[in-house]
C-alpha positions in Angstrom: 122.9 147.4 120.5 123.6 144.4 119.6 127.1 143.1 118.4 127.6 142.9 114.6 130.0 140.2 115.1 126.8 137.6 116.4 125.7 135.1 113.8 122.3 136.2 112.5 119.4 133.4 112.7 119.9 132.9 109.5 123.4 131.8 109.2 123.0 129.9 112.1 119.9 127.9 110.7 122.4 127.0 107.2 125.3 126.1 109.8 122.8 123.8 111.7 121.8 122.1 108.6 125.5 121.9 107.2 126.3 120.0 110.6 123.6 117.7 110.1 124.3 116.8 106.7 127.8 115.8 108.0 126.5 113.9 111.2 124.4 111.9 108.8 127.7 111.3 106.4 129.9 110.3 108.6 127.2 107.7 110.1 127.0 106.6 106.5 130.8 106.6 106.1 131.0 104.6 109.6 133.2 106.7 111.0 134.3 106.1 114.4 132.2 106.8 117.0 134.2 109.4 118.6 134.5 111.3 115.2 130.4 110.8 114.9 130.1 111.8 118.8 131.8 114.8 118.5 130.0 115.9 115.1 126.7 115.6 117.0 127.9 117.6 119.8 128.6 120.6 117.8 125.5 120.1 116.1 123.7 119.9 119.6 125.7 123.1 120.7 124.6 125.0 117.1 121.0 124.1 117.8 120.9 125.3 121.0 122.6 128.3 119.7 120.1 129.1 117.0 117.2 128.5 119.6 118.7 131.4 121.8 118.9 133.5 118.8 115.6 132.8 118.0 114.3 133.7 121.3 116.3 136.8 121.1 115.1 138.2 118.0 111.4 138.0 118.5 111.9 140.1 121.6 112.2 144.1 121.6 113.5 146.6 123.8 112.1 147.8 127.4 108.5 148.3 127.3 108.1 147.2 123.8 106.0 144.6 122.6 107.3 143.0 119.7 104.8 140.1 118.1 107.0 136.8 117.7 107.1 135.3 114.3 104.9 132.1 113.8 106.9 128.9 113.4 105.0 127.1 110.2 105.7 123.7 110.6 103.3 120.6 111.6 103.9 119.0 115.4 106.7 116.3 115.7 105.5 113.2 114.3 103.0 114.4 111.9 103.0 115.6 108.2 101.1 117.0 105.5 100.3 114.7 102.1 100.1 116.7 99.2 97.6 115.9 96.4 99.9 113.1 94.7 100.6 111.4 97.5 96.7 111.9 99.1 96.0 110.5 95.7 98.6 107.3 96.3 97.0 106.7 99.9 93.6 106.8 99.1 95.1 103.8 96.0 96.2 101.4 99.2 93.1 102.3 101.7 90.4 101.4 98.5 92.6 98.2 98.2 92.3 97.2 102.3 88.3 98.2 102.2 87.7 96.2 99.3 89.4 93.2 100.5 87.4 93.6 104.2 84.3 94.2 102.8 84.7 90.7 100.4 85.7 89.0 103.3 82.0 90.1 104.8 83.4 92.9 107.0 81.0 95.9 108.2 82.6 99.4 109.1 82.6 100.8 112.9 83.9 104.0 113.1 85.1 104.9 117.0 85.8 108.6 118.4 89.3 109.6 118.2 89.8 110.0 121.9 88.4 108.1 124.8 88.1 108.2 128.4 91.3 107.7 129.6 90.5 105.1 131.9 89.5 102.9 128.8 92.7 103.1 127.8 95.4 102.5 130.7 96.3 99.2 131.7 95.5 97.5 128.1 99.1 98.4 126.7 102.0 97.0 129.1 105.1 98.8 128.6 103.9 100.8 126.1 101.4 102.5 128.5 104.0 105.6 128.8 103.0 106.2 124.6 99.3 107.5 125.2 98.9 110.8 124.7 96.9 112.3 127.4 94.5 115.2 127.1 93.7 117.8 129.6 90.7 117.8 131.7 87.5 118.2 129.6 84.3 119.3 131.3 84.8 116.6 134.2 86.2 113.5 132.2 90.2 112.8 132.1 90.4 112.0 128.3 93.3 110.6 126.3 93.9 110.0 122.3 93.2 106.6 121.2 96.4 104.2 121.0 94.6 101.6 118.5 91.8 100.5 117.2 91.2 97.7 119.3 90.5 98.9 122.9 88.1 101.1 121.4 86.3 98.0 119.9 86.4 96.1 122.7 84.8 98.9 124.5 82.5 99.4 122.0 81.3 95.6 121.8 81.0 96.1 126.1 79.0 98.9 125.9 76.7 96.4 122.8 76.3 94.1 125.9 78.6 91.3 125.0 76.4 89.7 123.2 77.2 90.3 119.6 77.6 86.7 117.7 79.8 86.2 114.6 80.5 89.9 113.8 82.9 90.5 111.5 84.2 94.6 111.9 86.4 97.0 110.5 87.7 100.6 110.8 90.3 102.9 109.1 91.2 106.1 110.8 94.3 108.1 112.8 95.3 106.3 116.0 98.3 108.7 118.2 101.1 107.0 120.2 104.0 109.5 121.9 106.9 107.9 120.4 110.0 108.8 118.9 109.0 109.3 115.6 110.8 108.0 111.9 108.9 110.0 109.5 110.8 108.7 106.1 109.9 105.0 107.4 106.1 105.5 108.4 106.7 105.4 112.0 105.0 108.5 113.5 103.3 110.0 116.3 99.8 110.7 114.1 99.6 107.8 112.1 96.2 105.9 110.2 95.3 102.1 110.9 93.0 99.4 109.4 91.7 97.2 111.2 89.4 93.9 111.0 88.2 92.0 114.2 86.1 88.8 114.2 84.2 88.7 117.6 82.5 86.0 118.7 82.2 82.5 119.7 83.7 79.8 116.7 85.1 76.4 116.2 88.6 76.6 117.0 91.6 78.6 115.1 89.0 79.2 112.0 88.7 82.8 112.6 92.2 83.0 112.9 92.9 81.8 109.7 90.5 83.5 108.0 92.4 86.7 109.1 95.7 85.3 108.2 93.8 84.8 104.7 92.7 88.4 105.1 96.0 89.9 105.4 97.5 87.8 102.9 95.3 89.0 100.4 95.6 92.6 101.2 99.7 92.6 100.8 99.5 90.3 97.6 97.0 93.3 95.8 99.9 96.0 97.7 102.7 96.6 95.9 104.5 96.1 98.8 107.3 93.4 97.5 107.8 90.1 98.8 106.4 89.7 102.9 106.2 87.1 105.5 103.7 86.6 108.1 105.2 85.9 111.5 103.1 83.5 113.8 103.4 82.6 117.2 101.0 81.4 120.4 101.0 83.1 123.9 100.3 80.0 125.4 103.1 78.5 123.7 105.4 81.4 125.1 103.6 81.5 128.5 104.5 77.7 128.8 107.9 78.4 127.4 108.7 81.0 130.4 107.0 78.3 133.1 109.0 75.4 131.9 112.4 78.0 132.2 111.2 79.3 135.7 110.1 82.4 134.7 108.3 83.7 138.3 104.4 84.4 137.1 104.7 88.0 137.9 107.4 88.6 135.8 105.9 86.7 132.3 104.3 89.9 130.9 107.6 92.2 131.5 109.9 89.5 129.8 107.5 88.5 127.3 107.8 92.6 126.2 111.8 92.1 126.2 111.3 88.8 124.0 109.3 91.1 121.6 112.3 93.1 121.1 114.4 90.6 119.6 113.5 91.9 116.0 115.1 95.4 116.9 118.1 93.9 119.4 120.6 90.8 119.5 119.9 88.2 121.6 122.4 89.8 124.5 120.8 93.1 124.7 117.7 91.6 125.2 118.8 89.0 127.8 120.8 92.3 129.3 117.5 93.7 129.7 115.8 90.8 131.0 118.4 89.9 134.2 119.8 93.5 134.5 116.8 95.7 134.4 113.6 93.3 134.9 115.9 90.7 137.9 115.5 87.7 136.1 117.9 84.8 136.5 120.9 84.4 133.9 120.4 80.8 133.9 116.7 81.2 133.3 117.3 84.1 130.6 119.5 81.1 129.0 116.9 78.6 128.7 114.6 80.9 127.2 117.2 81.6 124.6 117.5 78.5 123.4 113.4 78.3 122.9 112.9 81.5 121.5 116.1 81.1 118.1 113.4 78.9 116.4 111.6 79.8 113.6 110.4 77.4 110.3 107.6 76.0 108.9 104.6 73.3 110.3 107.7 70.7 111.4 108.6 73.1 114.2 105.5 71.9 115.5 107.1 68.1 115.7 110.3 69.4 117.4 108.0 70.9 120.0 105.9 68.2 120.4 109.4 66.2 121.2 110.0 68.1 123.7 108.7 66.3 126.9 108.7 68.8 129.3 106.9 71.4 127.4 104.4 68.9 126.3 103.9 68.6 130.0 102.9 72.0 130.8 99.2 72.9 130.1 99.3 76.0 128.4 102.5 74.9 126.2 100.4 71.7 125.2 97.1 73.7 124.3 99.0 76.3 122.1 101.2 73.9 119.7 97.6 71.8 119.5 96.1 74.7 118.5 98.9 75.6 115.7 98.8 72.5 114.5 94.9 73.0 113.7 96.1 76.5 112.0 98.4 75.1 109.9 95.8 72.9 108.6 93.4 75.5 107.8 96.0 78.0 106.2 96.9 75.0 104.1 93.4 74.9 102.8 93.5 78.7 102.1 96.9 78.8 100.6 99.1 80.8 102.1 101.8 78.6 103.8 104.7 80.0 101.6 103.7 83.0 103.1 104.4 82.2 106.7 106.8 81.7 109.4 106.4 79.7 112.1 108.6 82.0 114.9 109.4 81.5 118.6 111.0 85.0 119.2 107.5 87.0 118.3 105.7 87.9 121.7 103.9 91.1 120.9 104.3 93.2 124.2 100.5 94.5 124.3 98.9 92.8 127.3 95.4 91.9 126.0 96.9 89.2 123.5 95.9 85.6 124.8 96.2 83.0 121.6 97.6 83.1 118.3 99.8 86.4 117.7 101.1 87.2 114.2 103.1 90.1 112.3 103.4 91.1 108.5 107.4 92.2 107.2 109.0 93.0 104.5 112.7 93.6 103.6 111.8 97.0 104.5 111.0 96.4 108.0 114.7 96.2 108.8 117.3 98.6 109.1 120.4 97.7 106.9 122.7 97.4 109.7 121.5 94.2 111.1 123.0 90.6 110.2 122.0 87.0 111.1 124.9 87.0 113.2 124.0 89.3 115.8 120.2 87.6 115.9 121.3 85.6 119.0 124.3 85.1 120.9 125.2 82.4 123.3 125.1 82.6 126.8 128.6 84.2 127.0 129.3 87.2 124.8 130.3 85.3 122.0 127.6 85.4 119.3 126.1 82.2 117.5 124.4 82.1 113.6 121.1 81.8 114.4 119.4 79.4 112.0 116.8 80.0 109.3 116.7 83.8 110.0 114.8 85.3 107.8 115.9 88.7 106.2 112.9 90.9 106.8 113.1 89.7 110.3 116.7 90.9 111.1 117.1 94.5 112.9 120.0 96.4 114.1 120.4 96.4 118.0 118.8 99.6 119.3 120.2 102.6 121.0 118.4 104.4 123.4 118.4 108.4 122.9 120.9 110.3 124.4 118.9 113.0 126.8 119.7 116.4 126.0 119.8 119.4 128.2 116.6 121.5 127.7 117.1 124.9 126.6 114.6 128.1 126.7 112.7 128.1 123.4 114.2 124.8 122.2 112.1 121.9 121.7 113.5 118.3 123.0 114.2 116.3 120.2 116.6 113.7 119.6 118.9 112.9 116.8 117.7 109.4 115.0 119.7 108.3 112.0 117.1 107.5 110.1 118.9 105.2 107.2 119.7 102.8 110.7 115.8 102.4 111.2 113.5 100.1 109.3 109.8 100.8 108.3 108.9 97.8 111.1 105.9 95.2 110.9 103.4 96.4 108.3 100.8 94.8 109.8 100.2 93.1 113.0 97.8 91.4 115.7 96.1 88.3 117.2 93.8 87.0 119.5 92.5 88.8 122.7 89.3 86.7 124.3 89.4 88.4 127.8 89.2 92.4 126.7 85.9 92.7 126.0 85.2 90.6 129.5 87.2 93.1 131.1 85.3 96.1 129.9 82.0 94.5 131.1 83.5 93.3 134.5 84.7 96.8 135.7 81.2 98.2 134.3 79.4 95.8 136.1 81.1 96.1 139.6 82.5 93.6 142.2 81.0 90.3 142.2 78.3 90.2 139.3 78.8 87.8 136.8 79.5 89.2 133.2 79.1 88.3 129.7 82.7 88.0 127.5 83.4 87.9 123.9 86.0 86.2 122.4 87.9 88.6 119.3 90.4 87.9 117.2 92.0 90.8 114.5 94.4 92.5 112.6 95.8 96.1 112.7 97.4 97.4 109.3 99.9 100.0 109.2 98.7 102.0 106.1 101.5 104.8 106.7 104.2 101.5 106.6 102.6 100.8 103.3 102.6 103.9 101.9 106.1 104.6 102.8 106.5 101.4 100.6 104.6 102.1 97.9 105.4 105.7 97.1 108.8 105.7 96.1 107.8 102.7 93.7 104.4 105.2 92.6 106.5 107.9 91.8 108.8 105.5 89.7 106.2 104.5 87.6 104.6 108.0 87.1 101.2 107.3 88.3 98.8 110.4 88.0 97.7 112.3 90.9 93.9 112.6 89.9 91.4 110.1 88.0 90.3 113.1 85.8 89.2 111.2 82.3 87.9 114.1 80.4 88.9 117.8 79.6 86.2 120.3 78.2 87.8 122.8 75.9 86.2 125.4 73.8 87.2 126.3 69.9 85.3 129.2 69.6 84.4 132.5 71.4 84.4 130.7 75.0 81.2 129.0 75.0 81.3 129.0 78.8 77.4 128.0 79.1 77.4 125.6 76.2 80.8 123.7 77.8 79.7 123.8 81.0 76.4 122.0 79.7 78.3 119.3 78.7 81.0 118.6 81.6 77.2 118.5 83.5 76.3 115.6 81.2 79.7 114.1 81.3 79.5 113.9 85.1 76.2 112.5 85.5 77.2 109.8 83.2 79.9 109.0 85.2 83.0 110.4 83.2 85.3 112.6 85.8 85.5 115.4 83.9 87.0 119.3 84.4 86.9 122.6 82.2 89.2 125.6 82.4 87.4 128.6 84.8 87.6 131.1 82.1 84.7 132.7 80.2 86.3 133.2 77.4 89.7 130.8 77.7 92.3 131.0 75.1 92.9 128.3 73.7 96.9 126.6 74.5 96.3 127.5 78.5 93.2 125.2 77.6 95.6 122.2 76.5 98.2 123.1 78.8 95.6 122.6 81.9 94.3 118.8 80.3 98.2 118.2 80.2 99.0 119.0 83.5 96.5 116.5 84.8 97.1 114.1 82.1 93.8 113.6 81.1 93.6 110.8 78.4 90.4 112.6 76.7 90.4 116.3 75.3 86.8 117.2 74.3 86.6 119.8 72.3 83.2 121.9 71.2 82.9 124.6 68.8 80.2 126.3 66.7 80.0 123.9 64.2 79.9 121.0 66.3 77.2 122.1 68.4 75.0 122.7 64.9 75.7 119.2 64.1 75.5 117.4 67.4 78.9 116.5 67.6 81.9 116.8 69.7 85.4 115.9 68.7 87.7 113.7 71.2 91.2 113.9 70.9 93.0 110.9 72.6 96.3 111.7 74.7 98.9 109.2 76.1 101.9 109.8 78.4 105.3 107.8 78.9 108.1 107.2 81.4 111.2 109.0 80.0 114.5 108.9 82.5 111.9 109.1 85.3 109.6 111.8 83.9 106.3 111.8 82.3 106.6 112.8 78.8 103.4 113.2 76.3 103.7 111.2 73.7 103.0 113.7 70.7 100.8 112.1 68.0 99.7 113.9 64.4 95.9 112.9 65.6 93.2 115.6 64.7 90.2 114.1 66.9 87.6 112.1 66.2 84.0 113.7 65.4 81.2 111.8 68.0 77.8 112.1 68.4 76.9 114.3 71.5 74.3 111.8 72.3 76.6 108.7 72.1 79.7 110.3 73.6 79.5 108.7 77.3 79.2 105.3 75.8 82.3 105.9 73.4 84.2 106.8 75.9 83.6 104.0 78.4 83.9 101.0 75.7 87.3 102.7 75.2 90.5 100.3 76.7 91.4 103.4 78.2 88.5 103.7 80.3 88.0 99.7 80.8 91.8 99.3 81.8 91.6 102.0 84.7 92.9 101.6 87.7 93.1 104.0 90.2 96.9 105.9 89.6 98.0 103.8 85.9 99.6 105.7 84.0 98.5 106.2 81.0 100.6 104.5 78.2 
């Protein structure tokens, strides 16, 4: 018989919740490290005790099989979205798709999983984040990591002969990363990609992509944003001039890419201690990658004789100069930052690279003074460091001992994690050719296909837009009309009117009761904040009329409240009802989720 002194699962669950709250409070109060560590240690012990208690509670006595309770939760790094959230997400997606088609794009869809060999070898150090699937009928499969590699596979299967095409795709992608759900950093998330494939004059499609993302972010309620730009050939030239061995260029580039998450001292440590780069070489790199600015930065680079003597760097600088000329014509120069620390860790980029950031991209603790450090341990302040580009030094998660029945889960202080970039991309001229070459076999001449594109993180944008959406009292439905019965049910007549309205393009609902009472019908319409109440009774039916009552809401102390008026409704001829509604300012000014006021 179990000891009565052993805490119950319910009690342990409460203790875990309380201790988690304590840990978060200590972090916010910036308590000393020892106190925080002690609280975290206790939290870990409580979690292990809870896991063992749950495991024990699920078992029975000898020879007795007791069905274990199902744990109702989504897998780590995933979540459900309710109707209100989905309405907001659809609003974001509609804007993105509208801009994609405005810029001449055609839609594409690829499988959510690919043959594993298609995905491997394309993502550099992020290779470890690919979700492998078990052998499926002889095929080694994996969930797609992004839309770019599947697109390149699709173009290669088409013979790499697609010329001057614009393709877009919206869908889920998967990464086995440590999630921070509140910031839209997840293991299953939605991306929207727009890519231009084919041979064009230099930098014109690249400028088109940057203009496209500026248009999208300007239409979405994400706040002020910055597009950080750099060029892989400039970076490669810098690494070559500084003395990085050719075999280490990609891994050193991956380290530089972490400068938006880590202080320069930590990045230098990774370069030297983990990746074996000479400290003097790392210091030379640091002098280059601290620069950021606008078109004037090109003059600084052109004045560097060693850099201009390098073929890679020279070609990249000339292309960037051309790009700025085109971006001036697009009218987006005020949104740009030429940032030498931007590297983009993925292996397939070959030219221009970019990412979009907002103020929330960075965690609150990161300061400009931490952005770069001198060759000693004394930090130096980097000039012109955009606030949105500053992030706190990342800490490596501590590994926990595995416990039977417990899910291994690192503790993450979400208040110290930023949303990250909300869009990113670049030029990848060799990726399609890699696939055509691999398919053709050794020694065969194959066609390549230059490409440039952008990936937009819809979940990260949602994390920025949703709180504002709630604050503004946005709706969760587009229902414009609700049909009510004033007489004895009139179910058949209500259904006929609902059908007429729907066929006329008015989104309409009604109550699923044969003989509904008056007040419950009003309550159902009010719940969805429907702007038009359409009432029918015996008198209206005889005269071929309906009574339309307009409804409005307003925000009071953060809550949506109905504006009460004495309006008894307007008599409208049944045959003219649809056009009457469409002619109202409410209908004409409607945009998805707009508060009716």
